N, C-alpha and C positions, 0 to 999 in steps of 0.2 A: 504494499500500500504506499502511496506517495506521502512523504513527509513534507508538510506545509506549514508547520508552525515553528520554524527555525528562529524566527524574530521574538518569539515568546518564550517565557520561561516560568518555572515554579508551578504552583498549584493551578493557576488559571489556564496554562497551556495544557496540563495533564487532563483537567476537566473538559476542555474544549475537544481534545482529541477523542476521548471516551464517549461524548454524547452523540447520539443519532439525532440529527436535526430533521424534523418532520415539517415539510413544506406543502401548503396547499396551493394549487394554481386553479384560479377561478377563470373558466373560460368565458367567451362573449356572453354578457349578461342580457343584453337586449331587453331591459326593463323587468327582468326576472330576478329581483332581490327582495328578500323579505326578512323580517326581524329573526325568523326562525333560521335563516342562514347563518347568522352570527353565533347563534345557540349551537348550531350543528358544528361550526368550527371549534367552539369550545370543547364540546363532547368529543370531537376527533383528536384533541390534544395537540393541535398544530403550533408550531413556533413562529412560523412566518407565513403570510399570505400574499401571493402575487396575482395582480389582477391584469389580464391582457387587454383590457379596453372594450369598446362597444357597450358601454353601459345602457345605451339607449340613444335615441335621437336628441342629442344634447339634453339628456335627462338629468337636470340638476338635482332634484330631490333624490334620485337613486344614488347619485355620487355623494350627496349629503349623508345618506344613511351609511355608505360604505366607508366615508371619511371617519365616521364616529366609531368605527369598529376598533376596540381597545386590544388588538393584536398587532404586533409588528407588521408592516405592510408595505408594498411598493406597488406602483400601477403606471400603465402607460396608456394614453389616449388612443382610441381607434378611429376609423374614418367616420363612423356613425356619431361619434362624439363632437364632431364639427359639421354635422349633416346640413345645417341651415346657414352655415358661415363660409365654407370652403370653396364653393362653386357658385357660379351664377344661377344654375338651375335650382340649387338648394336654396339660395337666398329668395328666389321668387316664391317658394313654398313657405317660408318662414313665418311661424305662428304668433311671433312677437315683434315688437317695435325695436329693430336693431340700432335706431338712434338713441334709444333709452336703456336698452339692456344688452348685455353680452354674456349670453349663457355659456359659451366656451370658457371665458375668462372666469366665470363664477365656478365652473368645475375645477379650473386649475387652482383657484384660491382655496377652494374647499379641501382639495387634496394636499396642497402645500408641498412640503419636502418630499412626501410620498410619491409624488409624480416624478418618474425618472426619465420621461422622455427627453432625450439629448442631454441627460444628466446621470447622476448616479447616487446611491445611498449606501453608506458604509455601515456594516454590522460588525463592529469590532470585537463583540462577545463571541462571535462565531468565526472570526477571521474571514469574513466574506464581504464582498461588495456586489450589489445588484446595479448593472449598467443598462440604461434604456435605450432602445433603438429609435427610429424615427417616429414621432408622434403622428397620429392621423394617417397612417399607411393604408393605402388601399390595395397595395400588392403589385407585383409585376415590374417589368422593366420600364414601363410607361408611367411616369410620375403623375398621378391623377390630381393629387392634392397639393401642388407644389406651391401655389400662390401663399397659402396660409403658413407653410413653414418659412417662406422668404419674408413674410410680413412680420411674424412673430420671433423668428429665430435668426434671421439674416442668412439663411442657407439656401443657395440658388441652384446647386447641382447635386447629383447623386454622389459625386466625388468629394464635394464639401461636406455632404451628409455623413459619409463614411468617416472623414476626418474628424467631424464634430463627435461622433459616437466614440471613436478611438481615443479622443482627447479626455473623455470621462474615464477611459480604462487607465490612461497614463496617470491620472490624478487619484485613481482608487487607493485606499489604504491598505487593502489587502491584495495579495498575489492570487487569491481564488476569486474567480468572477462567475456570476450568473448574469446571462443576457436575458432581458425582458423586452419583448417586441409585441406589437399587435399582430403583425404578420411575421412569418419566419424568413429566413434567409433563402436565397437561390442556392442551387446546388444540391437539393435533397431529392432530386428525382423529377422527370417530366411526365410521369404517367398520371392520369387524372386522379388515382388513388393514393398518390404520393402525398406526404405531409403539407406541401404547397403546390400540388398539381392542379391544373386548370380542368375543371370538371363541367364546363359548359361550352356551348358551341362556339368555334370548332374545339372538340374535345382534345385535351392533351397539351402539354407545354408546362414549363416551370414558371409559376407565378410568384416565386419568392423575391425578397427584397435584395437586390444586388448590393446596395450600400451597407446592409447589415452583414451579408456575407464578406465584404471586403473588411470590415472592422473586425470581424472574428478571425479572419485570416492574419491580420496585422497582430492581433492579440495573441495568437499562437507563435507567431515569429518573435514576439516580445518576450516569450518564455513564461507568460501568465497561464495559470491553470483554470480552464473553463470546465465548470461542473456540469452546467445546464443551460440549454437555450430554450426559454419557455415562450409560448405565442399561441395565437388563435386565428381568427379571421377566416380561415378556410374551414367550413364546418365539416365534422365528421360524416354527416349524412351527405352523400353524394347527389348531385343533380342529375346525372345521366343514367344512373342505375340504383335499384334498391336491393340489388343482390349482394353488395358488400359495403363496407364502411371505409372511410378514409384511414390509411395508415397513421396511427397516432405518434409512434415512436421511431426515430431513426437514430442509430448509434454509428458515429463517424469512426474512421481508422484510428483517429487520436483518442477515442474512448468518450467523446463529447456525447451527452444524451440530448437530442433535440425532441421536445415535447409539444404537439399540438393539443391544446386543452379545449378546443371549441366543440364541446358535445352539446349541440342545440336541438331543441330548447333544453335548458338546463334544469328546469322544473317540469315534471310531468305528473299525471295522475294515472295509477294503474291499480285495478281492482278497488277503486274507492280510496286508495291511499295516495297522498302526495308524496312524491320522491323528488329528491335535489341532488345534483351530481357535483362533485369536486375531483379535480386530479390531485393525487397524493404522490410526493416524491421524498424518499428517504435519502439522507446525505450523511455519509460517514467519513470524517477526515477530508472533506472536500470532494468525495467520490459518490456518485449516485449508485446506490444499491438496489433500489426498486422504484418503479413508477407504475401507477395504476389509475384506474377510474373507479370512484365509489359512488354508489347511490345511497343516501341517508333517508331513512323513513321518518314518519311522524313522531316515533319514539326516540329520535335522535340516534338510533343505532344503525350501523352499516347493513342495509338489506342486501346488497350484492357488491362484488368487487371484481373488476377485470384487470389482471396484471398484465401490463404491457412489456415490461422489462424487468428482469432480475439479473444482478451482477454474476451471479454463480453459474446460472443457466438461462441466459437471455433467450426470450421468445422471439426476439427480433435481431436478425443478423445484419452485419453491415452490408450496404449495397455495393 
């Protein structure tokens, strides 16, 4: 197992190395967040919660509820979180007076430092830094929401975007990195069932973010340890077929676990019982040992679990 605690010493280091960190990754919310979700996370005993965005169509109240969650958290904004702001067609449908209100900024203000888009959040107690990808990502090589990133972050090209993401890596307090994006990086496959594969007409093609992929490559070259790349956007349910679901996990030759957490809808009713899903990741000494999707029932117990990856005997082989 990799030794990543060389800069620490004493009891703190020993405690950090022995602890299994339990991380929940919340896939695209799309207005499905309830008080019971916070209670469920407490029952699951998670240490850290990662939100991949798409809380709703600029859904301020959903973000307000999530921001009040008293568990360590990090989040990145999705394309739906700027739905009425980022494009001309969206602004035409805007349900509020944009001269008087700015729901995008309200969401960002509510999340505060927990929003890691083009930023990072250090968790020194775990020797871990969460680095955010490009906020408001739509996915693919064509930058659909370019204007909002230029206006709010001064980023005009995908090359500048990659540099902005990597700048957060360079300023990270830890050598162990988790990347959090709304969409995943390019390079995970071009089949429609791949984690960022295009599943609408014409079917096929890699719809990952090239800037995130470049930042990850630079991070590897810099000698940082990447434990996990968590994202959503590309829903598990495929548009072109009902015979299979999207591949949720990809393990790279370097051992990096890429997790698509977008199991949508994330709250369903089955046999009269409401079930809500969370992706769970176990991290030991900076290494992912298990990744799964759990459905939690009304009694806040795990009703079912699908294990996507286990370190000892992975169910997902490198592509």
